[in-house]
C-alpha angles and dihedrals in degrees: 000000000000116000112268118251131220124192119201126205120196124160109173134052094258093047091047092053091050090046089056090050093047090054093051090050093046091055091054094046101040110009092182095066118115110221134197135152156137119278144099142273096313092055090045090052087064093054098263106118115194121232090199127062115237092195110128094024099097101086135159127217138004099279092044090052089055093053090052095045097105089055092046093053095046092048091048091055090046088051092050090053091050090050091048092056092049095047099208128195088215137019121200117203113199124206117303099105105200097041098044093046090057093043090049094052091049092048093048090055090052100036109028094170098053118107108241115208125189109209113196107016128227113274094259088160090065106037144349096021086185089079087078088073090050093053088052094050096046103036136051096217142003127223100195126180106223133050090223092066094063100077090062089067095052109135097016096097089224113149108239131194119186105214098174130236113318094212090064095067094041094061119093122189106275122224106233098179095053092046093052092047091052093051101037094248100128097126098022134111103238119212118192116216110197108171099174140265102260129077092236091054093053091050096048107026107029099068092061094045091046090049091051090050089051091052092048092048093048092052096047123032088199092067116099124177126232122195122191106208117230105214091227094063102021093119092051093049093048089052091050093043089059089071098046118114096193125088110268144167122211110204131176130244091265086074097043101112092042089050096048090046091052094050120106090197135356127220099204141179103231114257139084091326088072092066091046090053092046090053089060091052096246120143116228150185121224137212136180136173133181130192112282097254095043091047094050092051094044097046098037101043113006114034109095099165119080088218137048100198114087092221092059091043089054093051094037090227142081100263091147116047112247123197116189133184110327093009090061098095130140089245097053093046092044093049093049093045091047089062091055094041097054106024108070091189096056088046094054092046086058096046088053093049091049091050090053091049092050090054088052088051094058103274096154098047133092116283117286095240093051094051091047091051093051091046090050096052090046088056091048091050090050090049093054092045091052095043114020090183094057093089094053099097117173 
């Protein structure tokens, strides 16, 4: 019997990171698997070199997605051709709804017998619940990250495995004391400025967060700002930081856990980083802004959840302040952050709520990549049992 083959598709930084972790977990669970795929630097660091560039696929918003449609379609076709050449038994599509959906349909046409798995489903609990039916029509299985997603797929017949939130296992306890010593912050109030990992987020969210940091710094000389540089937007952040007048420290991702642990409060763009900050026990204030047309369509017609932060969604209440669109102003962010910065009781209440949300999101289970790898190998074993000829590729 020839070794079984798995092809992995990831188009954005967060998906690329998870793809690399999945590869490592698959090699532990089933070392004989042959692996290939489409992704970025994280996937490549695990020995899976992409034949297709993912540049230009990390887009934000509906109108922005339309402008990148030509690139998305071309890359999806290129991805399907790469998969055809590899002839996998299973294909895993990680996050990135629009691109992976097009790639999955193209691969299905070329490789009708391959098992297609969606890993990290669309946020049907927040908007467009009808996507659950699309997932069931296109894919053979879903690896989702939260229990509260499962009911949206009732009646579809789609096999679902809840793997937990990937950010939970990534986080290691940060050393706040050492970080403060390294950067001369021993007696300072540390404000984390976390403006996102996409170019669109830096453009639309960063100005309000920067303005809030400036207000907090101007009101209190003991405040110093720490920014953890996401590699995908590092150049943009460094260029913006050159104009800042408040005291700040730019640090790399190697110091992320320590920095998050050292923060007294975080000013964050809503996204994966909120889970990472919560894991370090740091309270936060969130902001998000889309382009005007995208926001109108989403907020008026598509958004079903009352919240955008997964922690708030898990709790079904506003434990962490969120400011969207026109409410995302430096004044609003700074005012909410000041409460957490100077009222220990309020800060502790939010820490407790964040810890409860993390537990609801799978904090006590095995790491998400490990659970996904085990589920994937189980699917491959079932495929071989149901169809012993499925592994006999030419």
